[in-house]
C-alpha positions as CSV (number, residue, x, y, z in Angstrom):
1,M,131.7,102.5,31.3
2,T,134.2,102.7,33.4
3,K,133.8,104.1,37.2
4,A,135.8,106.1,38.7
5,M,137.7,105.9,41.9
6,L,135.9,107.8,44.2
7,P,138.1,109.9,47.0
8,T,137.8,108.6,50.3
9,Y,138.1,110.8,53.6
10,R,138.1,110.0,57.5
11,A,135.0,111.3,59.4
12,I,132.9,110.9,62.3
13,L,129.2,110.9,62.2
14,R,127.3,112.9,65.2
15,G,123.8,113.0,64.6
16,N,123.3,114.4,61.2
17,R,126.8,116.1,61.1
18,L,130.0,114.5,59.5
19,E,133.3,115.9,61.1
20,W,136.4,115.7,58.8
21,R,139.4,114.3,60.3
22,G,142.7,114.4,58.2
23,N,143.3,116.1,55.4
24,A,139.7,116.2,54.1
25,G,138.8,120.0,54.9
26,K,141.6,121.0,52.3
27,H,139.7,119.2,50.0
28,V,136.1,119.1,50.4
29,P,134.2,122.2,49.3
30,T,132.8,124.8,52.2
31,D,131.2,127.0,49.8
32,R,128.3,124.8,48.1
33,P,126.7,121.3,49.0
34,V,128.6,118.5,48.2
35,A,126.6,114.8,47.6
36,V,128.5,112.2,49.5
37,H,128.6,108.0,50.3
38,V,128.8,107.6,54.2
39,T,129.8,103.6,54.7
40,L,129.5,102.5,58.2
41,L,132.1,100.5,59.9
42,D,131.7,98.4,62.5
43,E,135.1,99.3,64.3
44,P,134.9,101.0,67.8
45,L,136.0,104.4,67.6
46,I,139.6,105.4,69.0
47,E,138.9,107.8,72.4
48,A,140.9,110.4,70.6
49,D,139.3,110.1,67.3
50,A,135.7,110.9,69.2
51,K,136.8,114.2,70.9
52,E,137.7,117.5,69.8
53,P,141.1,118.3,69.7
54,D,141.7,120.0,73.5
55,Q,143.5,123.6,72.4
56,G,144.4,124.1,76.2
57,A,146.3,120.7,76.2
58,R,148.2,121.2,73.5
59,M,149.0,125.1,74.3
60,A,149.6,123.6,78.0
61,R,151.8,120.8,76.8
62,A,153.8,123.5,73.9
63,L,154.3,126.2,77.1
64,E,155.8,122.9,79.1
65,R,158.2,122.3,76.2
66,L,159.4,126.0,76.2
67,A,160.0,126.0,80.1
68,E,161.9,122.4,80.0
69,I,164.2,124.1,76.8
70,H,164.4,127.8,79.1
71,A,162.8,129.4,75.7
72,M,162.7,132.5,77.8
73,A,165.4,132.7,79.7
74,D,167.1,135.5,78.3
75,I,164.2,138.0,79.2
76,N,164.8,139.8,82.6
77,D,161.8,142.0,83.1
78,A,158.3,140.2,81.5
79,A,156.6,143.1,81.6
80,A,158.7,145.5,79.9
81,W,159.6,142.7,77.2
82,E,155.5,142.5,76.6
83,R,155.3,146.2,76.5
84,E,157.7,146.0,73.9
85,A,156.7,143.5,71.7
86,R,152.9,144.9,71.5
87,Q,154.5,148.6,71.1
88,D,155.3,148.2,67.4
89,R,152.2,145.8,66.7
90,A,150.2,147.2,63.4
91,L,146.4,146.6,64.4
92,P,144.2,145.4,61.9
93,G,142.1,147.8,60.2
94,R,144.1,150.7,61.8
95,N,146.6,153.2,60.2
């Protein structure tokens, strides 16, 4: 009998919940239970791996990069630009 190689995904176990890391979310079904084997590693977590991704910090870095390259330099009146940009936006569920 030949054993198949099981796929391995990175995760962090918090209490009784696994938090998938990397691209595991693309491969692990979310609509049904999935049997897993968990191997506890005797290695310390890197602080960045232990924390949830900080969306606020990522947004701040993105805005800083936009400011550095003067991405919005051609906009003279920000309020007028915003009104114009929102005017043509289709609202979901509304005709």
